[in-house]
N, C-alpha and C positions, 0 to 999 in steps of 0.2 A: 316665694319658694322656687319659682321656675329657674332653670339653669340658664346662665348666659351662654351664648353660642360657643360651642367647643369646650366648655368647662364642665368637668364631671363633678357631681355632688359626692361628698365624702360620707360614707356609711360605716358605722361600727356595730358589729353584732357581738353582744356580751352574753355568755352563759354564766349567770350569777350562781354563786355557791358559798354557803356557810358550812364550815367543816365540823365533823364530829369532834368532840372535845372542846369546841368553841374556842379554837385557837386560829392563828393566821398561817398555819403550815400549808404547804402545797401537798396534795395527796395523789394527783394523777390517777384517779379511778378509771377503770377500764371502759365503762359503758357510757359515760355521760356526754362526750363531745359531739355526738351525732346531731343533736337538735340544732345547734348553731350552724353546722355545716349545711343543713337543708335550707335554713333561712338565707344564708349567704348565696346559695346556689340559685335561688329564685329571684335574685336581684340582677337586673340587666346591666352587664358590664359596660355597655355602650354609653350609659348615662350616669353610672355610679362607680366610684372607686370604693371597694369593700374590704374591710379588715375584720378578722375574726379574733376574739379574745375569750379565753376560757379560764375562769377563776380557779377551777380545780387544777388545771395544768400550769397556768402562768402565775398563780397567786392572786390575792385580792388586787383589783384594779386600783392603781394609784390615782386618787382623785385630785392630787396636786399637779398632775400633768397638765401642760398647757395646750395639748392637742384639742382641736375643735372639730365638730362634726355637724353635718346638716341633719342626719337622721341617726338615731341610736335604737337598735332593736335589743330588747331584754327578754330573757327567758330563764326559767328555773323551776325547781320543784316547790312543793308547798312550804317546806321549811326554809326555802330561799327567798320567799316573797318579800320579807323585810329588807333583804339585801337589794332586791330590785328597786324598792322604794328609795333606799339610800342613794343608789346610783342615779335614779331618776332626778332627785334633787340637784345633784351636781351637774348633770348634763342639761337639765332645763335652765339652770342658772347661766349656762353658756349658750343659750338660745338654740339648742338642738331640739328637734321634734323627737319625743320619746315614745316608742311603740313597745307594748308589752304583751306577752303571751304566756301560755302555760296553764296549769290546772286551775289555779284560783281565778285567772282572767276568764277562762272558759265557763266555770261554774258560777262566778259572781261578777259578771262584767260591769254592771252598773257601779258596784262598790269600787272596782279597780279604776274607774275613770277619775276618782279623787286624786290619783297619784301619777297618772300618765296621760299624755296627749291623745294617744290612740290605744285601744284595747282590742286584741284578737280573741274572739270567742269561737273557738273551733280549730280546724286543722291549719297546718303551716302553709297550705296553698293560698291562704288569704294574703300572703306577702305580696304576690303579684298585683293584686287589686290596690293594696296600700301604696306601693311605689308609683303605680300609674296615677292614682289620685294625688299623690304628692307633686308630681310633675304638672298636674293641672291646677294646683292650689285649691284642691277640693277634698280635703281629708274629712272623714267622719270620726266621731268619738268612739264608736263601736263597730267592728266588722264581724259579721257572723257567717259561719259556714258549717254545715254538718260534718262531723268527724268522718263520716263515710264518703265524703267528697274528696277522693284521691285522684289527682291529676298525674300524668306522666311527664317527668321533666328530667333533665340531666343533672346529676349530682357532681359538683366540681370538687374532686378530692385534692386538687392542688392547693386549696385553702389550708388543708392540714399541714402540708409541707411548708408553705409560706409562714404559717403561724407557729411552727415548731411543735405541733401536736403529733406525737409519734407512737401510737399504741402498737403493741406487738402483732396484732392481727388487723385485717381490713374489716371495718365495721360497715355492714350493709343492711338495708331495710328492704324487704320484699313484700311486706304487707303491713297493715296497721289494724289495731283493734283486736277484739276477742269476742267470741260468741257466748262465753260463759258469764255468769252474773254473780261473781264472788262479792259479798256485801262489803268487804273492807277495801275494795279496789276502786280507783277513780275512773277506770276505763268504762265500765257500764254506767257510772254516774254521768259521764260526759257523752254517753250515747255512741261510743266508738265501737260498733260491731265490726266484725272482721271484713276487711276489704283488701284486695291484692293489687299490686302493680302488674303491668304487662311483663311478660318474661323478657322481652327485648329491652325494657327499661332496666331490669335487674342486671342483665348481661352487660349493658353499657356501664352501669355503676361499678361492676366488678372490674371491668377493663380500665376504667378511669382510675379506680383506687390503686391498682397494680402499677399502671404507667406513671402515676403522679408521685409514687413513693420515692424517697431518696435512693439514688442508684446504689450506694453502698449501705444497704439496710436489709435486715432479715425479711421484712415485708416484701422487698423486691425479689429476693432470690429464693425464698421459701414462702410463697403466698398462702396464708391461712385466712379463710373467710369466716367471719362470725356474724350471724344474722341477729339483729336486735329487734326482730318482730315481737310484738306483745305475745303472740301465740303462733309460732311457725307451723305447728301441726294442726291448725284449726280446720283446714281443708285437706283431707287425705290425698285426693287426686292431684291437687296442686302441689302438695309436698313431694309426691312421687315424681311429678314432672320436673320440679326443681332439682331433686336429688339426681335424676338421670342427666340433666344438663350439667351439673357439677361433676358427675362421674366422668363425663366425656370432655370436660374443659381441660385443655392441655397444660395450662399454667397453674391452675388451682391444685395445691398439694393436699390440703385438708380443709374441712369446714365444720362449723358448729352452729348451734341455734338454741333459742329458748322455746321450750315446749311444755305442754301440760302433761300431767302424770298419766292420763289415760292412753297417751301414745305408746308408752312403754309396755302396755298390756298386749299390744299387737306384735307378737314375736316375728311374724312374717315381715312386717314393716321395719322392725329393728334390724333384721337381716339385710333388707334392701338398703337401709341407711348405711350400715357398716360397709357394704360393698361399693357404696358411692363416695367413699372417702370421708364420711362423717366421723369425726374423732372426738367430739365433745358435745354434750347436751346439758344445758341448765334446765332443770325440771322443777316445777312449782310444787314441791312436797309440802312445805309450810309447817306441817305437824303430823305426827303419827297417831295423835289422839282423835279418834273418829267423832267424838262429841264436839270437840273444838271445830273440826272441819264442817260438821253439820250446822253448827251455830252460824258460821260465816258463809254458808251456802256454797261451799266448795265441792260441788257435786261430782266433778270429774275425778276426785280423789276417793270417792266412796264406793267404788265398785267392789263387790265381793267375789268377782270372778278370778282375781289374782291377788298376789301379795306384793306390795311395792318393794320390799327388801329383795325378794326373789327376782323381780323385774329389773331392778337396778343391777344386781349381780350378773344377771344374764346379759344385759346390754354391755356391761364392762367386759364380759368374757368374749364379746365380739369386737373388742378394741375401741369401744366408745367410752370416753371418760365422762362420768356423771357428776354434776355439780348441783347443789341445792342449798337453800337457806333454811334455817329452822326458827320458827316464831313461837314466842311464849305469850300466853294470856294470863297475867298475874291475878285476874279476877277468878279464874277457874281452878288454878293450881297453887298450892302452897309451895314455898321454896324447896322443901325436901322432895316434893313431887317433880318439880322442874329439874332438880339435880338428878333425880332418878331417870328422867328421860335422856339426859346427856349420858349417863352411865350406860343406858341400854344401847344408845348409838355407838358408844365406845366398844361394847362387847360384841356388836354385830358384824365385825370384820369378816369378809372384805367389803362390807358396806362403807362407802366413803363417809368421812366426817363432813358435817356442814361447812361451807366456806364462810358462813357468818351465823351468829345468833342475833336475834332482834326481838322486839316486842310488837305485838299487834297494836295498831294505832287507829284512833278515830279520825282518819283523814277527812278534812272538811268537805262536805257535800256528798259523801258516800252514804249508802243505805245504813251501814253500821253507825256512822256518825249521827244520823238523825234518830236512830233507835237509842243510842246512848244519851242523846239530849232528852228524849222522852222519859228515859229511865233515871235521869238525874245522875249519870255516872261520870260526867266530865269533872276533872279536878278543877278547883277554883283557880281562876286566872290562867287557864290553859291558853297558850299562845301558839300561833303558827310555827314559831321557831322551835317549839317543843315537839313537833311532829318529825323527829329525826331518827326514831327507832331505838334510841338509847335513853329516852326520858319516859318516866311513868306518867301516863296521861289520865289515869282513871282514879276516881275517888274511892271506889269500893275495891278492896283487895282481899284475896283469900288468906293473907298472912300479915304479920306485923310489918308496918311500912318500913321500919329500919332494916329488917331482914331482907325485904324485897329490894331495897336500895343497894344493900351490900351485894346481893346476887347480881343485879344489873351491872354494878361496877366491876364485878369479877369477870363476867363474860365479855365485857368490853375492854378492860384494862389488864386483867390478870387471869386469862383463861387457864393457865397452868394450875391454878388453884382448884379448878373444876374438872380438868381433863388431864389424864396421865400421859405425858409425852412419850414414855416408853411404849405404852399400849398403842398410841397413835402410830409410832414408828413400826410396830409389829403389824398393825392394820395396813399401813402403807405397803409393806413388803408383800402381804397377802394380796393386796390389790394389784401390784405389779405382776405377781404370779398369775392372777386371774386374767389380767389383760393380755398376757402372753405376747408381748411385742418386743422387738429389738430397736424400735424407733426411739431415739433419745428425747425427741420432742414430747412424745407421749409419756415417757418416764418423768420428765420434768413436770408435765401437767398434773400427773397423778400425785407427785410429791407436793407441788405447790398448792393444790386444792386441799389436800389433807392437813397441811400445816398453815393454811392461810389465816386462821384465827389468831395464831401466835404472831405472824408477820404483821397483821393488822394492829394488834396490841402494841407492838414496838413503834408503829407509826404515830400512835397517840398515847405516849407513856404517862402523861400527867393526868391524874384523876381529877374529875370535876369536883367542885365543892358540894354540889347537889345534883341528884338525878330525878328530882321531883319537878313536875311541870309547875310553872308559875313562880318558881324561885328566881331571884334577881341575879341569875348567872347568864350574862350576855357576851357576845363576841365583841372584840375591840372596835369593830366597824360601827357599832351603834353610837360610839362617842367621837367618831372622826368627822366632825362637822365644823364649819367656821365659827369662830368665837362670836361673830356678830349676827349669827342666825337668829331670826325672830322666834318668839315662843310658839307662834302658830306653825311655822315651818318645822320646828323641832318636833312638835307633837305629830304633825302630818307625816313626816318622812322618817323620823328616827325613833319614835316610841314604838315598841313591838305591838303588833296586831294581836289582840286577844280574841279567843273564841267564847270564853266564859268569864263571868264576873267573879267578884270575891266570894260569892255564895254558890258558885258552880252553875249559875243560870246562863242561858244563852245571851251573848252580847247583842246590843241593840242593832248593830249593822246587819246581823244575820236574820233578824225577825222577819223582814219582808220575804226572804227566801224560804223561811220555815212556813210562813202563811201560804205562800204560793205552792209549796209542796203539799201542805195539808189540803188545799183546795183541789189540787190535781188528784190526790188520793181519794178525796170524797167523790169527785166526778167519776173515777174509775169504779168505786164501790157502787155508786148509783147505777152506772151502766151495767155492772155485773148483776145487780138486783133486777133491772129491767129485762136483761137477757134471760135470767132465770124464770121470771114471771111469764115471759113470752113463750119459753119452752114448755112451761107447765100448761099454758093455754092451748098448746098444740097437741097435748097428749089426749 
């Protein structure tokens, strides 16, 4: 593996992606490209020539290409794991060392070694160790690092320009992780509590992003920064420090971030953010049903000190555009109840409409997932590919399965059947009046966020044949393999990974992790009993 004198190794970083609708369309989603950029930035250019490929922006990677690489890094969300396996087959056939990371690799690393040469269980900072060991011909099968181990490094945004990835705003990360423990979220499952970068590192990333953007581009002449931190508001003092830095930055025209709902309750903080050029916040509303929030342990949304509708309207009156997604749990509500929730959002103008509707999911390895396993609520033959937000993953539903399926199809492909466009237009005008700005960029953002669900539906106009997990509706990529592939390789790399069997029971590959979790919980329970007994003895 060692390089010959003066010759650089070739590296490809691929952000794998399987699209909603299970088609091969390009979608160019706003938030996804950053993971590959960080991987590429951690690879030493003195020894490696690095290319960045993003399947969401560039389309599915053409496996018939003749390009060869020494190392290929793959990353993706849980629903993309099958695509990572498919790509691994092709690159390993071409003698590349395939390195994989992401949620499944972090939570189930031993399982992931079946498909990749190297597995990253933890943060992206492991890339440095992997490339160093590659040069020494001393690679290990699994590299582990706590998600809280955040090193400071320069993020090279020139990879975006070279790769033709051109989002409307500069995507920046100032911290990782989150202190909250929402049971449906993979962040606490991975142990990724909140950890910040140094302010100097963030400042350098912002400057790199602006200077690397194409000269004749909106990003160069009107720099907007959007922070993709899991929870930008996790540390209030740190948030205020960053806001002040952004306020005084001469090039930054506006900025936004992803925050938890509790931040909006702090009116003084909202005023400070507005004064610092904050113009957009994506907030984790998830649902207005308190019982649903309580079931998923979303404590930050359960304060009785304020009303989220009033908080959002107040923030928008200060010139901050609020965005949020809305999730449904079809186990808790019948279709008519879920439709009533949409109607209530419609009537609450100038409350923004959600930028998307989705379903709660039993993401593998989360606390909710293990609870659903114990309760026997996974649909039979549930697959990783089905964890896409538009597939019904549960066996127990509050309504007729056909009616739930029609509802899911409607909010994904035909939202106008659920939402009155004229009422959304009226709500948009009320939002513009409430925001009270003459900034056309802000006008566009308000309009685009209120109508995004309709724009999304146009991007995926063709309905799926089924929205039920386990149904044999798969992307074309599952069948794009050589005719001479062996049966073993086809099963290993191209058959979808299932989480449950045809009876809804946990698949065999997950059993060691379930046993390990049970053993860990038993140890914690034993420790709690011992502590309780000790305290009783001290009384």
